[in-house]
PyMOL Python script that loads the backbone (N, CA, C, O; Angstrom):
from pymol import cmd

cmd.read_pdbstr("""\
ATOM      1  N   UNK A   1       1.077  -0.855   0.027  1.00  0.00           N
ATOM      2  CA  UNK A   1       0.015  -0.553  -0.354  1.00  0.00           C
ATOM      3  C   UNK A   1       0.737   1.476   0.030  1.00  0.00           C
ATOM      4  O   UNK A   1       0.360   2.621  -0.219  1.00  0.00           O
ATOM      5  N   UNK A   2       2.098   0.687   0.853  1.00  0.00           N
ATOM      6  CA  UNK A   2       3.004   2.121   0.262  1.00  0.00           C
ATOM      7  C   UNK A   2       3.108   2.550  -0.271  1.00  0.00           C
ATOM      8  O   UNK A   2       2.934   3.737  -0.545  1.00  0.00           O
ATOM      9  N   UNK A   3       3.644   1.299  -0.898  1.00  0.00           N
ATOM     10  CA  UNK A   3       4.646   1.725  -2.389  1.00  0.00           C
ATOM     11  C   UNK A   3       3.692   2.283  -3.589  1.00  0.00           C
ATOM     12  O   UNK A   3       4.153   3.131  -4.352  1.00  0.00           O
ATOM     13  N   UNK A   4       2.302   1.782  -3.757  1.00  0.00           N
ATOM     14  CA  UNK A   4       1.246   2.546  -4.523  1.00  0.00           C
ATOM     15  C   UNK A   4       1.236   3.918  -4.247  1.00  0.00           C
ATOM     16  O   UNK A   4       1.679   4.639  -5.140  1.00  0.00           O
ATOM     17  N   UNK A   5       0.596   4.766  -2.609  1.00  0.00           N
ATOM     18  CA  UNK A   5       0.611   5.887  -2.413  1.00  0.00           C
ATOM     19  C   UNK A   5       1.900   6.199  -2.718  1.00  0.00           C
ATOM     20  O   UNK A   5       1.798   7.400  -2.468  1.00  0.00           O
ATOM     21  N   UNK A   6       2.913   6.085  -3.023  1.00  0.00           N
ATOM     22  CA  UNK A   6       4.461   6.781  -3.608  1.00  0.00           C
ATOM     23  C   UNK A   6       3.766   7.207  -4.917  1.00  0.00           C
ATOM     24  O   UNK A   6       3.655   8.302  -5.467  1.00  0.00           O
ATOM     25  N   UNK A   7       3.478   6.372  -5.126  1.00  0.00           N
ATOM     26  CA  UNK A   7       3.811   6.314  -6.535  1.00  0.00           C
ATOM     27  C   UNK A   7       2.338   7.288  -7.281  1.00  0.00           C
ATOM     28  O   UNK A   7       2.045   7.404  -8.471  1.00  0.00           O
ATOM     29  N   UNK A   8       1.780   7.750  -6.303  1.00  0.00           N
ATOM     30  CA  UNK A   8       0.717   8.356  -6.616  1.00  0.00           C
ATOM     31  C   UNK A   8       0.954   9.988  -6.688  1.00  0.00           C
ATOM     32  O   UNK A   8       0.077  10.724  -7.142  1.00  0.00           O
ATOM     33  N   UNK A   9       2.158  10.465  -6.223  1.00  0.00           N
ATOM     34  CA  UNK A   9       2.997  11.784  -6.037  1.00  0.00           C
ATOM     35  C   UNK A   9       3.400  11.668  -7.155  1.00  0.00           C
ATOM     36  O   UNK A   9       4.452  11.035  -7.072  1.00  0.00           O
ATOM     37  N   UNK A  10       3.131  11.971  -8.457  1.00  0.00           N
ATOM     38  CA  UNK A  10       3.314  11.676  -9.667  1.00  0.00           C
ATOM     39  C   UNK A  10       2.521  11.335 -10.715  1.00  0.00           C
ATOM     40  O   UNK A  10       3.016  11.525 -11.826  1.00  0.00           O
ATOM     41  N   UNK A  11       1.254  10.813 -10.656  1.00  0.00           N
ATOM     42  CA  UNK A  11       0.559  10.295 -11.447  1.00  0.00           C
ATOM     43  C   UNK A  11      -0.201  11.463 -12.310  1.00  0.00           C
ATOM     44  O   UNK A  11      -0.264  12.681 -12.147  1.00  0.00           O
ATOM     45  N   UNK A  12      -0.704  10.655 -13.213  1.00  0.00           N
ATOM     46  CA  UNK A  12      -1.207  11.394 -14.456  1.00  0.00           C
ATOM     47  C   UNK A  12      -2.190  10.808 -14.745  1.00  0.00           C
ATOM     48  O   UNK A  12      -1.940   9.611 -14.605  1.00  0.00           O
ATOM     49  N   UNK A  13      -3.455  10.988 -15.164  1.00  0.00           N
ATOM     50  CA  UNK A  13      -4.552   9.930 -15.955  1.00  0.00           C
ATOM     51  C   UNK A  13      -4.826  10.914 -17.162  1.00  0.00           C
ATOM     52  O   UNK A  13      -4.812  12.133 -17.332  1.00  0.00           O
ATOM     53  N   UNK A  14      -5.157   9.464 -18.134  1.00  0.00           N
ATOM     54  CA  UNK A  14      -6.107   9.767 -19.485  1.00  0.00           C
ATOM     55  C   UNK A  14      -7.546  10.064 -19.507  1.00  0.00           C
ATOM     56  O   UNK A  14      -7.947   9.319 -20.402  1.00  0.00           O
ATOM     57  N   UNK A  15      -8.138  10.439 -19.244  1.00  0.00           N
ATOM     58  CA  UNK A  15      -9.755   9.621 -19.206  1.00  0.00           C
ATOM     59  C   UNK A  15     -10.188   9.073 -21.114  1.00  0.00           C
ATOM     60  O   UNK A  15     -11.407   9.169 -21.259  1.00  0.00           O
ATOM     61  N   UNK A  16      -9.637   8.685 -22.148  1.00  0.00           N
ATOM     62  CA  UNK A  16      -9.254   8.109 -23.415  1.00  0.00           C
ATOM     63  C   UNK A  16      -8.272   8.313 -24.165  1.00  0.00           C
ATOM     64  O   UNK A  16      -7.652   9.376 -24.181  1.00  0.00           O
ATOM     65  N   UNK A  17      -8.015   7.331 -24.868  1.00  0.00           N
ATOM     66  CA  UNK A  17      -7.061   7.359 -25.695  1.00  0.00           C
ATOM     67  C   UNK A  17      -6.179   8.548 -26.311  1.00  0.00           C
ATOM     68  O   UNK A  17      -5.037   9.008 -26.276  1.00  0.00           O
ATOM     69  N   UNK A  18      -7.789   8.811 -27.063  1.00  0.00           N
ATOM     70  CA  UNK A  18      -7.771   9.955 -28.257  1.00  0.00           C
ATOM     71  C   UNK A  18      -8.033  11.217 -27.679  1.00  0.00           C
ATOM     72  O   UNK A  18      -8.444  11.994 -28.541  1.00  0.00           O
ATOM     73  N   UNK A  19      -7.941  11.813 -26.361  1.00  0.00           N
ATOM     74  CA  UNK A  19      -8.022  13.319 -25.516  1.00  0.00           C
ATOM     75  C   UNK A  19      -6.376  13.291 -25.082  1.00  0.00           C
ATOM     76  O   UNK A  19      -5.786  12.317 -24.616  1.00  0.00           O
ATOM     77  N   UNK A  20      -5.944  14.296 -25.295  1.00  0.00           N
ATOM     78  CA  UNK A  20      -4.760  15.047 -25.186  1.00  0.00           C
ATOM     79  C   UNK A  20      -4.435  15.032 -23.600  1.00  0.00           C
ATOM     80  O   UNK A  20      -3.309  14.828 -23.146  1.00  0.00           O
ATOM     81  N   UNK A  21      -5.515  15.262 -22.879  1.00  0.00           N
ATOM     82  CA  UNK A  21      -5.423  16.660 -21.980  1.00  0.00           C
ATOM     83  C   UNK A  21      -4.990  15.551 -20.683  1.00  0.00           C
ATOM     84  O   UNK A  21      -5.463  14.415 -20.685  1.00  0.00           O
ATOM     85  N   UNK A  22      -4.376  15.854 -19.973  1.00  0.00           N
ATOM     86  CA  UNK A  22      -4.255  14.806 -18.302  1.00  0.00           C
ATOM     87  C   UNK A  22      -4.757  15.444 -17.384  1.00  0.00           C
ATOM     88  O   UNK A  22      -4.991  16.649 -17.283  1.00  0.00           O
ATOM     89  N   UNK A  23      -4.962  14.418 -16.548  1.00  0.00           N
ATOM     90  CA  UNK A  23      -5.838  14.763 -15.233  1.00  0.00           C
ATOM     91  C   UNK A  23      -4.796  14.445 -14.432  1.00  0.00           C
ATOM     92  O   UNK A  23      -4.207  13.370 -14.551  1.00  0.00           O
ATOM     93  N   UNK A  24      -4.461  15.382 -13.509  1.00  0.00           N
ATOM     94  CA  UNK A  24      -2.688  15.380 -12.499  1.00  0.00           C
ATOM     95  C   UNK A  24      -3.871  14.634 -11.128  1.00  0.00           C
ATOM     96  O   UNK A  24      -4.867  15.247 -10.745  1.00  0.00           O
ATOM     97  N   UNK A  25      -3.598  13.708 -10.762  1.00  0.00           N
ATOM     98  CA  UNK A  25      -4.953  13.142  -9.485  1.00  0.00           C
ATOM     99  C   UNK A  25      -4.123  13.439  -7.933  1.00  0.00           C
ATOM    100  O   UNK A  25      -4.690  13.235  -6.860  1.00  0.00           O
ATOM    101  N   UNK A  26      -2.368  14.071  -8.063  1.00  0.00           N
ATOM    102  CA  UNK A  26      -2.111  14.173  -6.577  1.00  0.00           C
ATOM    103  C   UNK A  26      -1.927  15.314  -7.276  1.00  0.00           C
ATOM    104  O   UNK A  26      -1.768  15.268  -8.496  1.00  0.00           O
ATOM    105  N   UNK A  27      -1.925  16.820  -6.389  1.00  0.00           N
ATOM    106  CA  UNK A  27      -1.341  18.172  -6.424  1.00  0.00           C
ATOM    107  C   UNK A  27      -0.333  18.245  -6.239  1.00  0.00           C
ATOM    108  O   UNK A  27       0.358  19.054  -6.858  1.00  0.00           O
ATOM    109  N   UNK A  28       0.346  17.132  -4.973  1.00  0.00           N
ATOM    110  CA  UNK A  28       2.121  17.318  -3.817  1.00  0.00           C
ATOM    111  C   UNK A  28       1.553  18.514  -2.842  1.00  0.00           C
ATOM    112  O   UNK A  28       2.445  19.217  -2.369  1.00  0.00           O
ATOM    113  N   UNK A  29      -0.024  18.913  -2.404  1.00  0.00           N
ATOM    114  CA  UNK A  29       0.066  19.528  -1.390  1.00  0.00           C
ATOM    115  C   UNK A  29      -0.751  19.272   0.044  1.00  0.00           C
ATOM    116  O   UNK A  29      -0.381  19.645   1.158  1.00  0.00           O
ATOM    117  N   UNK A  30      -2.071  18.465  -0.321  1.00  0.00           N
ATOM    118  CA  UNK A  30      -3.019  17.883   0.187  1.00  0.00           C
ATOM    119  C   UNK A  30      -4.094  16.753  -0.015  1.00  0.00           C
ATOM    120  O   UNK A  30      -3.919  16.004  -0.976  1.00  0.00           O
ATOM    121  N   UNK A  31      -4.711  16.639   0.439  1.00  0.00           N
ATOM    122  CA  UNK A  31      -5.382  15.210  -0.062  1.00  0.00           C
ATOM    123  C   UNK A  31      -6.918  16.050  -0.896  1.00  0.00           C
ATOM    124  O   UNK A  31      -7.787  15.398  -1.476  1.00  0.00           O
ATOM    125  N   UNK A  32      -6.926  16.962  -0.813  1.00  0.00           N
ATOM    126  CA  UNK A  32      -8.522  17.577  -1.654  1.00  0.00           C
ATOM    127  C   UNK A  32      -8.618  16.260  -2.843  1.00  0.00           C
ATOM    128  O   UNK A  32      -7.641  15.769  -3.409  1.00  0.00           O
ATOM    129  N   UNK A  33      -9.976  15.876  -3.028  1.00  0.00           N
ATOM    130  CA  UNK A  33     -10.535  14.906  -4.132  1.00  0.00           C
ATOM    131  C   UNK A  33      -9.975  13.452  -4.216  1.00  0.00           C
ATOM    132  O   UNK A  33      -9.611  12.830  -5.214  1.00  0.00           O
ATOM    133  N   UNK A  34     -10.005  13.037  -2.778  1.00  0.00           N
ATOM    134  CA  UNK A  34      -9.362  11.796  -2.243  1.00  0.00           C
ATOM    135  C   UNK A  34     -10.570  11.510  -1.135  1.00  0.00           C
ATOM    136  O   UNK A  34     -11.384  12.284  -0.632  1.00  0.00           O
ATOM    137  N   UNK A  35     -10.429  10.575  -1.022  1.00  0.00           N
ATOM    138  CA  UNK A  35     -11.752   9.777   0.263  1.00  0.00           C
ATOM    139  C   UNK A  35     -11.070   8.553   0.399  1.00  0.00           C
ATOM    140  O   UNK A  35     -10.903   7.611  -0.376  1.00  0.00           O
ATOM    141  N   UNK A  36     -10.581   8.853   1.974  1.00  0.00           N
ATOM    142  CA  UNK A  36     -10.791   7.762   2.904  1.00  0.00           C
ATOM    143  C   UNK A  36     -11.826   7.087   3.488  1.00  0.00           C
ATOM    144  O   UNK A  36     -12.807   7.653   3.971  1.00  0.00           O
ATOM    145  N   UNK A  37     -11.611   5.590   3.461  1.00  0.00           N
ATOM    146  CA  UNK A  37     -12.595   5.233   4.391  1.00  0.00           C
ATOM    147  C   UNK A  37     -11.821   3.841   5.162  1.00  0.00           C
ATOM    148  O   UNK A  37     -11.281   2.824   4.727  1.00  0.00           O
ATOM    149  N   UNK A  38     -12.045   4.311   6.317  1.00  0.00           N
ATOM    150  CA  UNK A  38     -11.956   3.112   7.501  1.00  0.00           C
ATOM    151  C   UNK A  38     -12.400   2.624   7.716  1.00  0.00           C
ATOM    152  O   UNK A  38     -13.530   2.999   7.404  1.00  0.00           O
ATOM    153  N   UNK A  39     -12.458   0.795   8.684  1.00  0.00           N
ATOM    154  CA  UNK A  39     -13.677  -0.202   9.133  1.00  0.00           C
ATOM    155  C   UNK A  39     -14.431   0.158  10.321  1.00  0.00           C
ATOM    156  O   UNK A  39     -14.069  -0.193  11.443  1.00  0.00           O
ATOM    157  N   UNK A  40     -15.326   0.753  10.130  1.00  0.00           N
ATOM    158  CA  UNK A  40     -15.583   1.199  11.547  1.00  0.00           C
ATOM    159  C   UNK A  40     -16.135   2.499  11.776  1.00  0.00           C
ATOM    160  O   UNK A  40     -16.956   2.754  12.657  1.00  0.00           O
ATOM    161  N   UNK A  41     -15.512   3.561  10.703  1.00  0.00           N
ATOM    162  CA  UNK A  41     -15.495   5.070  10.623  1.00  0.00           C
ATOM    163  C   UNK A  41     -16.505   5.184   9.449  1.00  0.00           C
ATOM    164  O   UNK A  41     -16.988   4.271   8.780  1.00  0.00           O
ATOM    165  N   UNK A  42     -16.690   6.383   9.368  1.00  0.00           N
ATOM    166  CA  UNK A  42     -17.739   7.192   8.729  1.00  0.00           C
ATOM    167  C   UNK A  42     -16.927   7.345   6.978  1.00  0.00           C
ATOM    168  O   UNK A  42     -15.751   7.708   7.016  1.00  0.00           O
ATOM    169  N   UNK A  43     -17.552   7.072   5.503  1.00  0.00           N
ATOM    170  CA  UNK A  43     -16.874   7.291   4.811  1.00  0.00           C
ATOM    171  C   UNK A  43     -16.258   9.278   5.003  1.00  0.00           C
ATOM    172  O   UNK A  43     -16.908  10.220   5.457  1.00  0.00           O
ATOM    173  N   UNK A  44     -14.997   9.268   4.516  1.00  0.00           N
ATOM    174  CA  UNK A  44     -14.224  10.274   4.395  1.00  0.00           C
ATOM    175  C   UNK A  44     -13.911  10.791   5.587  1.00  0.00           C
ATOM    176  O   UNK A  44     -14.130  11.993   5.732  1.00  0.00           O
ATOM    177  N   UNK A  45     -13.300   9.985   6.774  1.00  0.00           N
ATOM    178  CA  UNK A  45     -13.451  10.235   7.731  1.00  0.00           C
ATOM    179  C   UNK A  45     -11.291   9.807   7.865  1.00  0.00           C
ATOM    180  O   UNK A  45     -11.007   8.624   8.052  1.00  0.00           O
ATOM    181  N   UNK A  46     -10.262  10.703   7.762  1.00  0.00           N
ATOM    182  CA  UNK A  46      -8.916  10.359   7.711  1.00  0.00           C
ATOM    183  C   UNK A  46      -8.583   9.595   9.052  1.00  0.00           C
ATOM    184  O   UNK A  46      -7.931  10.237   9.875  1.00  0.00           O
ATOM    185  N   UNK A  47      -9.096   7.787   9.504  1.00  0.00           N
ATOM    186  CA  UNK A  47      -8.772   7.987  11.025  1.00  0.00           C
ATOM    187  C   UNK A  47      -7.097   7.593  11.809  1.00  0.00           C
ATOM    188  O   UNK A  47      -6.270   6.682  11.808  1.00  0.00           O
ATOM    189  N   UNK A  48      -7.332   9.110  12.488  1.00  0.00           N
ATOM    190  CA  UNK A  48      -5.759   8.683  12.877  1.00  0.00           C
ATOM    191  C   UNK A  48      -4.528   9.216  11.681  1.00  0.00           C
ATOM    192  O   UNK A  48      -3.498   8.555  11.551  1.00  0.00           O
ATOM    193  N   UNK A  49      -4.790  10.536  10.807  1.00  0.00           N
ATOM    194  CA  UNK A  49      -4.485  10.861   9.918  1.00  0.00           C
ATOM    195  C   UNK A  49      -3.652  10.282   9.796  1.00  0.00           C
ATOM    196  O   UNK A  49      -2.545  10.456  10.304  1.00  0.00           O
ATOM    197  N   UNK A  50      -4.175   9.031   8.724  1.00  0.00           N
ATOM    198  CA  UNK A  50      -2.808   7.640   8.375  1.00  0.00           C
ATOM    199  C   UNK A  50      -2.446   8.631   7.373  1.00  0.00           C
ATOM    200  O   UNK A  50      -1.282   9.031   7.391  1.00  0.00           O
ATOM    201  N   UNK A  51      -3.440   9.202   6.297  1.00  0.00           N
ATOM    202  CA  UNK A  51      -3.540   9.255   4.498  1.00  0.00           C
ATOM    203  C   UNK A  51      -2.632  11.003   5.018  1.00  0.00           C
ATOM    204  O   UNK A  51      -3.097  11.807   5.825  1.00  0.00           O
ATOM    205  N   UNK A  52      -1.624  11.116   4.440  1.00  0.00           N
ATOM    206  CA  UNK A  52      -1.211  12.702   5.014  1.00  0.00           C
ATOM    207  C   UNK A  52       0.074  13.101   3.451  1.00  0.00           C
ATOM    208  O   UNK A  52       0.794  12.328   2.820  1.00  0.00           O
ATOM    209  N   UNK A  53      -0.072  14.157   3.358  1.00  0.00           N
ATOM    210  CA  UNK A  53       0.640  15.102   2.307  1.00  0.00           C
ATOM    211  C   UNK A  53       2.351  15.108   3.337  1.00  0.00           C
ATOM    212  O   UNK A  53       2.069  15.248   4.527  1.00  0.00           O
ATOM    213  N   UNK A  54       3.337  15.035   3.199  1.00  0.00           N
ATOM    214  CA  UNK A  54       4.583  15.968   3.584  1.00  0.00           C
ATOM    215  C   UNK A  54       5.446  15.948   2.710  1.00  0.00           C
ATOM    216  O   UNK A  54       5.382  14.939   2.009  1.00  0.00           O
ATOM    217  N   UNK A  55       6.539  16.921   2.356  1.00  0.00           N
ATOM    218  CA  UNK A  55       7.267  17.306   1.561  1.00  0.00           C
ATOM    219  C   UNK A  55       6.838  16.913  -0.088  1.00  0.00           C
ATOM    220  O   UNK A  55       7.654  16.619  -0.962  1.00  0.00           O
ATOM    221  N   UNK A  56       5.333  16.993  -0.261  1.00  0.00           N
ATOM    222  CA  UNK A  56       4.749  16.861  -1.525  1.00  0.00           C
ATOM    223  C   UNK A  56       4.854  15.751  -1.849  1.00  0.00           C
ATOM    224  O   UNK A  56       4.907  15.420  -3.033  1.00  0.00           O
ATOM    225  N   UNK A  57       4.920  14.740  -0.644  1.00  0.00           N
ATOM    226  CA  UNK A  57       4.326  13.124  -1.454  1.00  0.00           C
ATOM    227  C   UNK A  57       3.404  12.565  -0.710  1.00  0.00           C
ATOM    228  O   UNK A  57       3.233  13.301   0.262  1.00  0.00           O
ATOM    229  N   UNK A  58       2.790  11.742  -0.664  1.00  0.00           N
ATOM    230  CA  UNK A  58       1.751  11.007  -0.147  1.00  0.00           C
ATOM    231  C   UNK A  58       2.044  10.041   0.514  1.00  0.00           C
ATOM    232  O   UNK A  58       2.352   8.895   0.188  1.00  0.00           O
ATOM    233  N   UNK A  59       1.933  10.574   1.556  1.00  0.00           N
ATOM    234  CA  UNK A  59       2.237   8.969   2.695  1.00  0.00           C
ATOM    235  C   UNK A  59       0.719   8.466   3.126  1.00  0.00           C
ATOM    236  O   UNK A  59      -0.423   8.829   2.848  1.00  0.00           O
ATOM    237  N   UNK A  60       1.343   7.386   3.995  1.00  0.00           N
ATOM    238  CA  UNK A  60       0.368   6.694   4.934  1.00  0.00           C
ATOM    239  C   UNK A  60       1.502   6.967   6.156  1.00  0.00           C
ATOM    240  O   UNK A  60       2.709   7.093   5.952  1.00  0.00           O
ATOM    241  N   UNK A  61       0.925   7.022   7.301  1.00  0.00           N
ATOM    242  CA  UNK A  61       1.469   6.785   8.187  1.00  0.00           C
ATOM    243  C   UNK A  61       0.955   5.971   9.664  1.00  0.00           C
ATOM    244  O   UNK A  61      -0.193   5.746  10.046  1.00  0.00           O
ATOM    245  N   UNK A  62       1.820   5.749  10.091  1.00  0.00           N
ATOM    246  CA  UNK A  62       0.870   4.217  11.495  1.00  0.00           C
ATOM    247  C   UNK A  62       1.318   5.123  12.975  1.00  0.00           C
ATOM    248  O   UNK A  62       1.154   4.632  14.091  1.00  0.00           O
ATOM    249  N   UNK A  63       1.946   6.618  12.734  1.00  0.00           N
ATOM    250  CA  UNK A  63       2.323   7.261  14.074  1.00  0.00           C
ATOM    251  C   UNK A  63       2.007   7.684  15.380  1.00  0.00           C
ATOM    252  O   UNK A  63       2.340   8.236  16.429  1.00  0.00           O
ATOM    253  N   UNK A  64       1.041   7.011  14.595  1.00  0.00           N
ATOM    254  CA  UNK A  64      -0.680   7.462  16.064  1.00  0.00           C
ATOM    255  C   UNK A  64      -1.546   6.547  16.813  1.00  0.00           C
ATOM    256  O   UNK A  64      -2.231   6.622  17.834  1.00  0.00           O
ATOM    257  N   UNK A  65      -1.214   5.486  15.769  1.00  0.00           N
ATOM    258  CA  UNK A  65      -1.936   5.012  16.267  1.00  0.00           C
ATOM    259  C   UNK A  65      -1.290   3.821  17.313  1.00  0.00           C
ATOM    260  O   UNK A  65      -0.097   3.918  17.601  1.00  0.00           O
ATOM    261  N   UNK A  66      -2.108   2.682  17.881  1.00  0.00           N
ATOM    262  CA  UNK A  66      -1.437   2.459  18.813  1.00  0.00           C
ATOM    263  C   UNK A  66      -1.366   0.920  18.955  1.00  0.00           C
ATOM    264  O   UNK A  66      -0.367   0.267  19.256  1.00  0.00           O
ATOM    265  N   UNK A  67      -2.585   0.468  18.688  1.00  0.00           N
ATOM    266  CA  UNK A  67      -2.454  -0.923  18.416  1.00  0.00           C
ATOM    267  C   UNK A  67      -3.082  -1.260  17.063  1.00  0.00           C
ATOM    268  O   UNK A  67      -3.606  -0.295  16.506  1.00  0.00           O
ATOM    269  N   UNK A  68      -3.138  -2.419  16.425  1.00  0.00           N
ATOM    270  CA  UNK A  68      -3.684  -2.500  15.232  1.00  0.00           C
ATOM    271  C   UNK A  68      -5.191  -3.351  15.509  1.00  0.00           C
ATOM    272  O   UNK A  68      -5.168  -4.573  15.652  1.00  0.00           O
ATOM    273  N   UNK A  69      -6.090  -2.814  15.550  1.00  0.00           N
ATOM    274  CA  UNK A  69      -7.750  -4.337  15.564  1.00  0.00           C
ATOM    275  C   UNK A  69      -8.173  -3.644  14.249  1.00  0.00           C
ATOM    276  O   UNK A  69      -8.546  -2.504  13.975  1.00  0.00           O
ATOM    277  N   UNK A  70      -7.847  -5.449  13.125  1.00  0.00           N
ATOM    278  CA  UNK A  70      -8.208  -5.078  12.184  1.00  0.00           C
ATOM    279  C   UNK A  70      -9.335  -3.485  11.506  1.00  0.00           C
ATOM    280  O   UNK A  70     -10.447  -3.495  10.978  1.00  0.00           O
ATOM    281  N   UNK A  71      -8.615  -2.584  11.768  1.00  0.00           N
ATOM    282  CA  UNK A  71      -9.127  -1.210  11.163  1.00  0.00           C
ATOM    283  C   UNK A  71      -8.357  -0.817   9.707  1.00  0.00           C
ATOM    284  O   UNK A  71      -7.369  -0.084   9.673  1.00  0.00           O
ATOM    285  N   UNK A  72      -8.923  -1.377   8.610  1.00  0.00           N
ATOM    286  CA  UNK A  72      -8.457  -1.652   7.453  1.00  0.00           C
ATOM    287  C   UNK A  72      -9.064  -0.628   7.252  1.00  0.00           C
ATOM    288  O   UNK A  72     -10.058  -0.123   7.774  1.00  0.00           O
ATOM    289  N   UNK A  73      -7.803  -0.083   5.726  1.00  0.00           N
ATOM    290  CA  UNK A  73      -7.758   1.471   5.239  1.00  0.00           C
ATOM    291  C   UNK A  73      -7.468   1.107   3.700  1.00  0.00           C
ATOM    292  O   UNK A  73      -6.510   0.491   3.233  1.00  0.00           O
ATOM    293  N   UNK A  74      -8.915   1.841   2.854  1.00  0.00           N
ATOM    294  CA  UNK A  74      -8.248   2.304   1.521  1.00  0.00           C
ATOM    295  C   UNK A  74      -8.271   4.112   1.898  1.00  0.00           C
ATOM    296  O   UNK A  74      -8.561   4.727   2.924  1.00  0.00           O
ATOM    297  N   UNK A  75      -7.692   4.671   0.148  1.00  0.00           N
ATOM    298  CA  UNK A  75      -8.085   5.745  -0.527  1.00  0.00           C
ATOM    299  C   UNK A  75      -8.754   5.183  -1.709  1.00  0.00           C
ATOM    300  O   UNK A  75      -8.848   4.102  -2.291  1.00  0.00           O
ATOM    301  N   UNK A  76      -9.279   6.689  -1.831  1.00  0.00           N
ATOM    302  CA  UNK A  76     -10.116   6.360  -3.311  1.00  0.00           C
ATOM    303  C   UNK A  76      -9.988   7.952  -3.772  1.00  0.00           C
ATOM    304  O   UNK A  76     -10.082   8.840  -2.925  1.00  0.00           O
ATOM    305  N   UNK A  77      -9.797   8.207  -4.987  1.00  0.00           N
ATOM    306  CA  UNK A  77      -9.876   9.411  -6.224  1.00  0.00           C
ATOM    307  C   UNK A  77     -11.604   9.483  -6.230  1.00  0.00           C
ATOM    308  O   UNK A  77     -12.508   8.704  -6.531  1.00  0.00           O
ATOM    309  N   UNK A  78     -11.506  10.878  -5.721  1.00  0.00           N
ATOM    310  CA  UNK A  78     -13.347  10.439  -5.782  1.00  0.00           C
ATOM    311  C   UNK A  78     -14.221  10.816  -6.851  1.00  0.00           C
ATOM    312  O   UNK A  78     -15.360  11.228  -6.634  1.00  0.00           O
ATOM    313  N   UNK A  79     -13.731  10.691  -8.004  1.00  0.00           N
ATOM    314  CA  UNK A  79     -14.371   9.250  -9.071  1.00  0.00           C
ATOM    315  C   UNK A  79     -13.762   9.103  -9.901  1.00  0.00           C
ATOM    316  O   UNK A  79     -12.597   9.353 -10.210  1.00  0.00           O
ATOM    317  N   UNK A  80     -14.809   8.539 -10.442  1.00  0.00           N
ATOM    318  CA  UNK A  80     -13.661   6.321 -11.148  1.00  0.00           C
ATOM    319  C   UNK A  80     -13.471   7.404 -12.461  1.00  0.00           C
ATOM    320  O   UNK A  80     -13.925   8.474 -12.864  1.00  0.00           O
ATOM    321  N   UNK A  81     -12.110   5.977 -12.971  1.00  0.00           N
ATOM    322  CA  UNK A  81     -11.949   5.725 -14.115  1.00  0.00           C
ATOM    323  C   UNK A  81     -11.913   5.099 -15.350  1.00  0.00           C
ATOM    324  O   UNK A  81     -11.396   4.161 -14.741  1.00  0.00           O
ATOM    325  N   UNK A  82     -11.951   4.788 -16.256  1.00  0.00           N
ATOM    326  CA  UNK A  82     -12.146   3.706 -17.895  1.00  0.00           C
ATOM    327  C   UNK A  82     -10.966   4.115 -18.186  1.00  0.00           C
ATOM    328  O   UNK A  82     -10.473   5.178 -17.811  1.00  0.00           O
ATOM    329  N   UNK A  83     -10.458   3.296 -18.867  1.00  0.00           N
ATOM    330  CA  UNK A  83      -9.559   3.243 -20.058  1.00  0.00           C
ATOM    331  C   UNK A  83      -8.818   4.662 -20.002  1.00  0.00           C
ATOM    332  O   UNK A  83      -9.043   5.694 -20.633  1.00  0.00           O
ATOM    333  N   UNK A  84      -7.806   4.343 -18.981  1.00  0.00           N
ATOM    334  CA  UNK A  84      -6.836   5.288 -18.943  1.00  0.00           C
ATOM    335  C   UNK A  84      -5.440   4.899 -19.198  1.00  0.00           C
ATOM    336  O   UNK A  84      -5.086   3.752 -19.468  1.00  0.00           O
ATOM    337  N   UNK A  85      -4.510   6.135 -19.076  1.00  0.00           N
ATOM    338  CA  UNK A  85      -3.089   5.771 -19.134  1.00  0.00           C
ATOM    339  C   UNK A  85      -2.639   6.492 -17.784  1.00  0.00           C
ATOM    340  O   UNK A  85      -3.034   7.518 -17.231  1.00  0.00           O
ATOM    341  N   UNK A  86      -1.862   5.746 -17.536  1.00  0.00           N
ATOM    342  CA  UNK A  86      -0.570   5.844 -16.073  1.00  0.00           C
ATOM    343  C   UNK A  86      -0.036   6.440 -16.841  1.00  0.00           C
ATOM    344  O   UNK A  86      -0.019   6.210 -18.050  1.00  0.00           O
ATOM    345  N   UNK A  87       0.732   7.704 -16.012  1.00  0.00           N
ATOM    346  CA  UNK A  87       1.905   8.019 -16.291  1.00  0.00           C
ATOM    347  C   UNK A  87       2.162   8.544 -14.929  1.00  0.00           C
ATOM    348  O   UNK A  87       1.375   9.141 -14.194  1.00  0.00           O
ATOM    349  N   UNK A  88       3.700   8.141 -14.666  1.00  0.00           N
ATOM    350  CA  UNK A  88       4.287   7.994 -13.644  1.00  0.00           C
ATOM    351  C   UNK A  88       5.933   9.158 -13.908  1.00  0.00           C
ATOM    352  O   UNK A  88       6.780   9.241 -13.018  1.00  0.00           O
TER     353      UNK A  88
END
""", "prot")
cmd.dss("prot")
cmd.show_as("cartoon", "prot")
cmd.util.cbc("prot")
cmd.orient("prot")
């Protein structure tokens, strides 16, 4: 998960092969347009500030966690994409 999130630091995506406009998913400043979800917590709650931006990088940190009790977490972009190209 950490490697995947780090790769997002420079990700851009195209909605179709014909379209030349790229959409930058991560701005290097904040998690706007990203939605976290943790087991047992409401959609959008970034439990214990697990997902964060530090020095322009998308990071996952467990420093605020005392213990892991099956609180699985995911983070999603605000809109789904299909037929995309990934540029890193």
